[in-house]
Structure formats: C-alpha cells, structure tokens
N, C-alpha and C positions, 0 to 999 in steps of 0.2 A: 350326772344330770339330776338324779334324785336328791343328792345333797344340796344342789343349787336351789331347787324348788323349796326344799326344806328351809334353806337360809332365807328365802323370800317370805315364807310364812312366819318365821321367827321375827323378821324385820317388821312386818305389819303388826304383829302382836306387840312388839316393843313400842312402835309408834302409837298404837291404840292405848297403851298404858299411860302415855304422857301426851295427850291430845293438844293441850295448850302449847307446850314446849315445841311439839312437832310443827304446829301451825306457825309459831313465831320463827321457827327455823327455816321453813320453806318460803316465808314472806319475801326475803331478799331475792330468791330465785324467781318467785312469782312476778315481782315488780320488774325485774330485769327482762324476763321473757316478754311480758306484756308491753314494756316500753319499746323493745326492739321491733316487735310485730307491728305496733301502732305507728312507729316512726317510718318503717319501710312502706306500710300501706299508705300513709299520708304523703310521703314523697312520691310514690308511684301514682297515686290519684291526682296530685297536683301536676305532675309531669304530663299525664294523659290529658288533663283538662287543657293545659297549654297547647299540646299537640292538636287537640280538636279545634281549639280556637284558631290556630294558624291554618288548619285544614279548611276552615270556613272561608279563608281568603283565596284558597286555591293552593293545593299542595305544591305545585310546580311553577307558581307564578313568578315573573320577573318584571319589576317596574322600571321604566326608562323615562326620564324626564330631562328637559333642557336645562342647562346651567351656564352662567357666565364664565368666561375664561380670562386668564391673565397672561399678558405677554410683555416682557421687559418691565415688569413691575406695574404696568398700567392695565386697566380693564379694557377689553375690546369695546367698540362702539355699540354693539348690540348683543343681546343674549342669544344663546344657542336656540335652534328651532328643530322641531320634529314635524314630519308630515305623514300623511297617509301613504305616500310613496315609499317612505322609509319602512313602514309596516309591510307593504307588499314585497319589498326587496328582502327583508329579513325572513318572511315566510317562505320565499322562493329559494334563498341561498343558504340559510342556516338549517342544516339537516337535523340538529338536535332540538329544534323548535317545532312544536306541533301546530301552534296558532299564534297570531298576533292581532290585537285589536286596538284601535285608537280610542282615546278616552279624554273627554274634557268635562269640566264641572264648574258650576257657578251657583251661588245662593239664589233662591227664587221663592216667591210667595205664590202658592197654588190655591186657587179659589174654586169652590163648587157651591152654588146656591148662596146661602148666607154664611157658609163656613169657609175659613181659610187656614192654611197651614204653611209655616216656613220650612223649607226643606232644601235638599241639594238637587238641582236639575243637572242631569248628565247626558252628554251626547256620546254615542258609541255605535257599534255595529252588532249584528246578530251573534257574532262569535263571542261576544261578552259573556253570554250565559254559560258557555262551556268553559271558558277560561276561569271564571269566578265560581263555578259549580253552583249556579242558580237553577232552580226548577220553578215551574209555574203552578200556583195553587188554583188559578182561574184563568181562562182565556189562553192566549198564546202570544208569541213575539210578532213584531211587525214583519213585513215581507221585503224581498229584494226591491220590488217596485217602490215601496215606501222610502227606501234608502236612496234610490236613484232620483225620485221625484221630490224628495224632501217633504214628505207628507206630514201633516200635523197630527201624528199619533203618538201615544206614549204608553209605557209600562210603569206601574207604580209598585212600591214596596208595601209590606203589610202595615207599617206604621202610618203611612199616608192614607191607605185605605181605611184604617180604623178611625182616624181623626176626621176624614172628610165624608165617609159613607156609613160608618158604623157597621153593625153586624146584620142589619136587616135589608140594606139596599145593595143590589148587585152593581158594582162599578163598571162592569164590561159594557161598552157602548155609550157610557155617559161622557159628557164633555166637561173638562176642567180648564180653567183659564190660567195660563202662565204668562205673566206680563199682560200684554194686550191681545194675545192670541189664544184661541180655544183649541184644545187638543183632545182627541177622542181616545179614551182608555181602551186598549185592546188586550191587556193582560195584567195579572196581579202576581207578583213573585211570592213563592213559598217563604214562610218566616225563617230567618236565619240567625237572628240575635246579634249581640255585640261582637265586634272584631277584637283581636288581642290588644288593640290600641284604644278601646273604649268607645268607638263611634258605633252608632246604630246602623247596621247594615240593611235594615228594613225601611229606614227613613230616606227614601230617594225616589226620584221620578226620572225615568230614562226615555230618550227619544233618539231617532236617527241623527247621526252626528251632523249631517248636512242641514237638517232642520234646526239643530242647536246653534250652528254657526250663523244661520240666516236670521234667526228670530230671538234667541235668548242671549247669546254672547257673541257679537260680531267679531269674526276673525278672518284673515285672508283665506282664500280657497285652499283646501287641503291641509291647513295648519291644525295641529292638535296640541293639547297641553301635555299629554302623557301617552306612552305606548305601553300596553300590557302584553307580555309574551308568556306563553306556556311551554315549558320544556317537555320533552317526550316522557321523562320520568324524573324522580328525585335524584337519581344517580347521574343524570346528564345535565343537571342545572349549571354546574361549573363550566362544562364544555359549551353549553348553549350561550352563556354569557360571553365566552371568548369569541364565539362565532358572531354574535350580535355586535360585539365591539369591532370586529374586523369589517363587517358589512357597513356599519355606520361611519367608521373612519374613512373607508373608501368613498362613500357617498358624500361625506362632508369635507373630503380632501384634507384630512388631518393626519399628519405623518406620525409614525411610531415614536414615542418619547415625548410628544407634545400633549398637553392637557386637552381632552376632548370637550366639545361644547354640549355634552350630555352626561348624565350620571345613571348608574344602574344599581339596583338593590333587589335582593330576593328576601322575603320574610323567612325563608328557610335558614338563612345565615343567623338571624336572631334566634330562631327556634333552636338551632343546634347549640348556640351559646347558652341559652336558658336551660336546655336539657342537661348540658354539662354541669352548669352551676347547681341545678337541683340534684343531680346524681351525686355530686361531691358533698353537698349539704346532707343528703340522706345517709351517705356513708359515714360522715363525721358524726352526725347525731346518733346513728346506730352504734358507733364505737363508744360514744359517751354513755348511751343506755346500757351497753354491754358491761361497763364498769360495775354497775349494780349487780350483775351476775357474779363478778369476782367477789364483791362484798358478800353476796349471799353464800358463795362457796366458803368464805372464811367463817361465816356463821355456822354452816354445816359442820366444818371441822371443829369449831369450839364446842358445839353441842355433842358431837361424837366423842370428843375427849372427856367431857363430863360424863357421858354415858358409860364409857369404859371404866372410869373411876367408880361410878355407882354400882356397876355390875361386875366388880372384880371377883366377888365370891362365886357368882354364877359362872364366870369364866373358869375359875378353879375347879368347880364341880364338873363342868363339861370336859375339862382336860383329864380329870381323875377317872372318868368313865370311858376314856378312849379318844376324845376329840384331839386331832392333830393341830399344829400351829396353822396349817393351811385352812382347816375347818374354821378356826376362830377368826382368822384374818378374812376369810370369805364372808362370814356372818356379818361382821361390822362393815365391810366394804359394800356388801349388798344393801345393808341398811342405809348407808350414806347415799348410794345411787338411787334407792327408792325415794328417799326424801327429796333429792334433786329432781328426779323425773316427775314426781307428783307435783312439785312446785312449778315445773315447766308446763305440765298439762293444764293445771289450773290457770297459769299465766296466759296460755293460749285462749282459753275461754274468756278470761277477763279482757284480753286484747281484742277478741272478736266483738265483744259487747261494746267496747270503746270505739271500735271502727264503725259499727252501725250508728252509734250516737254522733260521731264526728261527721260521717257522711251526710246525715240529715241536717246537722247544724251548719255545715260549710257548703252544702249543696254540691258535693263532689261524688264522683263514682269511685268508691273504694271497695276493695275486696281483700279477703284474708290472703296474704302473700304466702303461698305454699312453700317456696324455697326458704323464706325467712322462718316459717314454722318448723320445717325440717332442721334447719340450722340451729334454731333456738333449743329444740328438744335434744338434738345431738350434743350441743354445747353444755346443756344442763347435766346430761349423762356423764360427759367427760369431766365436768367440774366435780360431780359426785365421786368419780374414781380418783381424781387428783387430790381433792381435799379430804377424802375419806381414807386415803392410803395410810397417812401418818397415824391416825387413831387406831385403824385396823392393825397396823404393824405393832403398835404399842401393846394392844390387847393380846396379840399372838405371842409376844415375847415375855409375857408375865410368867413368873415362876409359879407352877401349880400349888406348891406347898404354901408359899407366901399368900397366894390368892385365896386359898381355903381358910387361912387364919384371919383374913380381912373381915371386919364387922361392918 
C-alpha cells in the first residue's frame, strides 16, 4: 500500500512538471465525460417534462368519442353516438374504471362589461375536476342541484379570468354572457398551463352539461360529444379499455369482430411511445459521446508512451537502486489512471455547469445524473488502466543498462 501511495505522489509530480501537456492529455477525457453527463441529464429532463405534461391531462385518463362505421364498403346512415347512460353503465360495470364524465365542447364568445374573450365553452359534470386533476384557485364547483336544474352557473379557467377580470376584480359572483344568456361565475380553476398538444388548459369556461345542451350547443337529451374515463391506476388502463369496450359493445349491440361506432385512446399510450423514443435517443447520443472517451484514452496512451521515452534514464536509475518491473509498471499505470480520473472529475464539474445553463435556457428541470456520473468516472478509470497498460508494460520491460546509457 505504501508503494501504491508513493506511485500516486510520483504521478502528480510528473504531471506538475508538464502542466500544459497534462491538460491537453485530459482534454479528451474531460469532453467525453461532460458530454455523457449533459446528454443523460438533457434526455432525463426532457422525458420528465413530457411526463409532467401528460400528467396534467390526467395520468389515467381514457378518451372515448363516437365515430362513423363502415359496412360492406359503405358508410352507415348515421355517426355513432355516446350518451350519459353509457357513462353510468361504464362506471357501474367496469371495475378498473374509477370515474366517467361526459364532456361536450363548442367555441363561444364570453362577454363581461366592455370586455369579451373567445374561448371554449364546455359542458360536463362535477366529476370532471377529479378526472382531469383540476383544483380551484377561487370559489368552488357548482352543485348537484345546478346539474339537475340546468342552472346558469359556470367555472372559468385562469386565462379567461385574466382577460375578462384582470388581477384586481374578483370574478366570483360576477355574471358573464355566453351567447344570449348570463352565467354566474362560481369558481376559478387553478392555473395548469399548456397540454402536451399545445392547447391552453386554462382557456375554458365550464358549465353543467344540461345547461350546455339547452343553451350553448343544442343536442338531444343525454347526448354527449365525448366520454372521459379514469382508470384506477396506470397499471389498469389496458384492462379498463377492454372493460369499456365490452360494456359499450353490449349497449350499442355491436358484435365481436365488427367495427364499433366509437373510438378510444389514452394519452398514456403516446406518453409511453415518446418515453421509449427519448430513452433510445439518450442511449444513442450517450454512446456517441462515449466515443470521445475512447479518443481521450488514445491520447492518454500516446502521451504515456512519449513520457516513457523521455524518462528512460529515470527508469534505469530506479531499476538500478532496486525497483522491480512491477514497481515501474505500477508507477506508469497509476500515472495514466490519475490523468484519466482527473479528466473525468473536471468533466463532471464542466458538465454540471452546462446542465445549469441548459436548464435555464430551455426551461427544463435538469439535475446531475448520479448513475451517469458514477459510470463516467468508472469508465475514465478503466480507460486509464486499459490505455496505460501498454506504456507501463513497455517501461517495465526496459533493460536497466540500456536505460542508464540513454541521454
């Protein structure tokens, strides 16, 4: 152990004698480690950002909407339809579904005083808040009586609040006009931001679906444009979709093997696909960045071979006073490892600085990836051993007499 620490001291002295050469030697290792750390952090940050965006939709949400079907090459006379009765049946019979809400939407101009704002008017039920993970910044939801009596009340998103009421006027209790009808604002949703598809999730006005059908977008009683179901967990989404399909086929009298008059999609499917793509890209880019580590290793080997040539007389003197081949080999091997590890350590600091800068520039949540740091440092050490072995072996096999004669 004493000989090992002595070899480390000698290695640092040799590096200190040729600072510029040592700096250029570790540059390849530094760049490689920094690149790997930054690429992994960037990939992880982007993946997490996508996950958070999809979570804002509702982590376990399933969209169901009507669609036209084809039989014998010709379209049916009418489009498929969904009703509130379908939602009740799904909630009752699909054990992997925790909630189902109807949802209909139409463009609307909302007016308050001398201000107006174009937005999306939506009709739904109180369960919408839980399915879509909405919370209230002010006020509260409408009541069961409001739904039964089709009361003219509404809940608005933060974008609508900002454009109609500003920051100084409390919208709760105020009346806004949608079409020719005045609606009393009972709640303001907490800000949620854009969805993964780019639409503003705060630019909306919601009301009881009965009131929506009666006054905003006339539809037959009970008819809805979309159903939104929430699975009991992310692990049960596939099973929930199977159960929903079975319930709707039974209610709509559609036999197995025939195209249904509805379609289903969960954002989780797209999220899984995107996560797979980003993980693959991160792995590929990390591998490309890792090539520079190999280039840095070649640089370490070249410099160590030059160092052996320059220090041939020193090697001869050490052998003459009793140093064994193992001692000489250990000295140069340790020096190569020290160069590589120093390059790796500096690369981590450079990578950490780059991560901070990129996080601010790209508005991403990025952190120093500890597994990547450990892997980078370990890899730089292994590179030092692998590419330092040949120069160290060459130094150890020098003939002492020939080494002493070297000028």
